[in-house]
C-alpha positions as CSV (number, residue, x, y, z in Angstrom):
1,X,86.7,110.3,109.2
2,X,90.3,111.2,109.8
3,X,93.0,108.5,109.7
4,X,96.8,108.4,109.8
5,X,98.6,106.7,107.0
6,X,102.1,105.3,107.3
7,X,104.3,104.2,104.4
8,X,107.3,101.9,104.8
9,X,110.4,100.9,102.8
10,X,110.1,101.3,99.0
11,X,106.5,102.6,99.3
12,X,107.8,105.4,101.5
13,X,110.6,106.2,99.1
14,X,108.3,106.3,96.1
15,X,105.7,108.5,97.7
16,X,108.2,110.7,99.3
17,X,106.9,110.7,102.8
18,X,106.6,108.3,105.7
19,X,103.2,109.5,106.9
20,X,100.2,111.7,106.2
21,X,96.8,112.4,107.7
22,X,93.8,112.1,105.4
23,X,90.1,112.5,105.5
24,X,88.3,109.5,104.0
25,X,84.8,108.1,103.5
26,X,86.2,104.6,102.9
27,X,84.6,101.9,105.0
28,X,87.3,99.3,104.5
29,X,91.0,99.1,103.9
30,X,90.3,98.0,100.3
31,X,88.2,101.1,99.7
32,X,90.9,103.3,101.2
33,X,93.5,101.7,98.9
34,X,91.2,102.4,96.0
35,X,90.9,106.1,97.0
36,X,94.6,106.4,97.2
37,X,95.1,104.7,93.8
38,X,92.5,107.2,92.4
39,X,94.9,110.0,93.3
40,X,97.0,108.9,90.4
41,X,100.7,109.3,89.9
42,X,103.0,107.5,92.3
43,X,100.0,106.4,94.5
44,X,98.5,104.5,91.5
45,X,101.9,103.0,90.7
46,X,102.8,101.7,94.2
47,X,99.4,100.7,95.5
48,X,97.8,99.5,92.2
49,X,95.5,96.4,92.4
50,X,97.6,93.4,91.8
51,X,100.7,94.9,93.4
52,X,101.9,92.9,96.4
53,X,101.3,95.3,99.3
54,X,100.7,94.3,103.0
55,X,98.4,96.5,105.1
56,X,98.3,96.9,108.8
57,X,95.4,98.4,110.8
58,X,96.3,99.9,114.2
59,X,99.7,98.0,114.1
60,X,98.2,94.6,113.3
61,X,98.5,93.0,109.9
62,X,95.0,93.0,108.4
63,X,92.9,91.7,105.5
64,X,91.8,94.5,103.2
65,X,88.2,93.7,104.2
66,X,88.9,95.1,107.6
67,X,86.6,98.0,108.6
68,X,88.1,101.5,109.2
69,X,87.3,103.6,112.2
70,X,87.9,107.3,112.9
71,X,91.4,107.9,114.2
72,X,92.8,104.6,112.8
73,X,96.4,104.2,111.8
74,X,97.0,102.3,108.5
75,X,100.4,101.1,107.4
76,X,101.3,100.0,103.8
77,X,104.3,97.7,103.4
78,X,105.9,96.2,100.4
79,X,106.6,92.4,100.5
80,X,109.6,91.7,102.7
81,X,111.9,88.8,102.8
82,X,114.5,88.2,105.4
83,X,117.3,85.9,106.3
């Protein structure tokens, strides 16, 4: 399936792009994250298991167990604090 990835804040800066379109066989957000980590390099660094990363599916914050569908938009966010 084809999905659109969006990266925000420090994740976007590390990867060097704000978005990309990818083909994936991942069934869940967790599986997608694992595929991206398997790319190695900066993806492995910023999306590694244990790193605090929030994930949104079609503009709604989601659990990594959420199912992917063709045409989905997935956003990756670092932890954010405000004041």
